[in-house]
C-alpha positions as CSV (number, residue, x, y, z in Angstrom):
1,M,-16.4,15.0,-33.9
2,K,-18.9,12.4,-33.0
3,F,-21.7,12.9,-30.7
4,K,-22.3,9.5,-29.1
5,F,-25.7,10.7,-27.6
6,L,-27.3,11.4,-30.7
7,A,-26.7,8.0,-32.2
8,N,-28.1,6.1,-29.4
9,T,-31.4,4.7,-29.5
10,I,-33.7,4.0,-26.7
11,K,-34.1,-0.1,-26.3
12,N,-36.5,-1.8,-24.2
13,K,-35.3,-3.5,-21.1
14,R,-35.9,-7.3,-21.1
15,F,-36.5,-9.2,-17.8
16,D,-36.7,-12.9,-17.5
17,Y,-39.9,-12.9,-15.1
18,A,-41.9,-16.0,-15.3
19,P,-45.0,-15.7,-13.3
20,R,-46.0,-18.4,-11.1
21,Y,-49.7,-19.5,-10.6
22,Y,-50.7,-21.2,-7.2
23,D,-54.2,-23.0,-7.8
24,E,-55.3,-23.7,-4.1
25,R,-58.4,-25.4,-5.2
26,K,-56.2,-27.9,-7.5
27,E,-53.7,-28.8,-4.4
28,R,-56.7,-29.5,-2.2
29,L,-58.1,-31.9,-4.8
30,V,-54.7,-33.7,-5.1
31,L,-54.7,-33.9,-1.3
32,K,-58.1,-35.5,-1.2
33,K,-57.3,-37.9,-3.8
34,K,-54.2,-39.0,-2.1
35,E,-56.2,-39.5,1.3
36,F,-59.0,-41.2,-0.9
37,D,-56.3,-43.9,-2.1
38,R,-54.9,-44.3,1.4
39,L,-58.4,-45.1,2.5
40,E,-58.9,-47.4,0.1
41,N,-56.0,-49.1,0.9
42,E,-56.5,-48.8,4.9
43,D,-53.1,-47.5,5.0
44,L,-54.4,-44.9,7.6
45,S,-53.8,-44.9,11.5
46,H,-56.5,-43.6,13.8
47,E,-54.8,-40.3,13.8
48,D,-54.9,-39.8,10.4
49,R,-58.4,-40.4,10.0
50,Q,-59.4,-37.8,12.7
51,K,-57.1,-35.4,10.9
52,I,-59.0,-35.9,7.8
53,L,-62.4,-35.9,9.7
54,R,-61.6,-32.5,11.3
55,R,-60.4,-31.0,8.0
56,N,-63.7,-32.2,6.4
57,M,-65.7,-30.5,9.1
58,Q,-64.0,-27.4,9.1
59,E,-64.4,-27.1,5.4
60,S,-68.1,-27.8,5.7
61,W,-68.6,-25.4,8.6
62,S,-66.7,-22.8,6.6
63,R,-69.0,-23.2,3.7
64,T,-72.0,-23.1,5.8
65,A,-70.8,-19.7,7.5
66,N,-70.0,-18.4,4.0
67,A,-73.5,-18.8,2.8
68,Q,-75.1,-17.5,6.0
69,N,-73.1,-14.3,5.6
70,Q,-74.2,-13.8,2.0
71,R,-78.1,-14.6,2.8
72,S,-78.0,-12.2,5.5
73,T,-76.1,-9.4,3.3
74,S,-78.8,-10.0,0.5
75,N,-81.6,-9.7,2.9
76,F,-80.3,-6.7,4.1
77,R,-80.0,-5.2,0.6
78,V,-83.7,-6.3,-0.3
79,L,-85.2,-5.0,2.9
80,L,-83.4,-1.5,2.3
81,L,-84.7,-1.4,-1.3
82,I,-88.0,-2.1,0.1
83,V,-87.8,1.0,2.4
84,I,-86.7,3.2,-0.3
85,L,-89.7,2.4,-2.4
86,L,-92.1,2.7,0.4
87,V,-90.7,6.2,1.1
88,L,-90.8,7.1,-2.7
89,G,-94.1,5.9,-2.9
90,Y,-95.5,7.7,0.0
91,F,-94.1,11.0,-1.7
92,V,-95.6,10.2,-4.8
93,F,-99.0,9.4,-3.6
94,N,-99.1,12.4,-0.9
95,G,-97.3,15.0,-3.2
96,T,-94.1,16.6,-2.9
97,R,-95.1,19.5,-0.5
98,E,-95.2,17.0,2.3
99,V,-91.3,16.3,2.0
100,D,-90.5,19.6,3.8
101,I,-92.8,18.8,6.8
102,V,-91.2,15.0,7.2
103,V,-87.7,16.4,6.5
104,K,-88.1,18.9,9.5
105,K,-89.5,16.4,11.9
106,L,-86.7,13.8,11.1
107,W,-84.2,16.7,11.7
């Protein structure tokens, strides 16, 4: 008598999955090239020119807002590090016995 379960070997399952990559930057670049070609050929209507102008202004504003946000977080980190260094310097120069006094005053 044959035992089928002893003769079976485990086989890997195979999938036909092809991942797709979407490059938003490349899509924007292709769109800008098409718009530039249309601008050179003067095929754009007044409404199309307004749409292009609005899109360009939104992109520049979003870049500016992002840069300001990064700058403010960076400044906050620097300020926090300066405060920490000042506190540590205070305790180094005045000794550690005053740590209890300062902690009791803070709480």
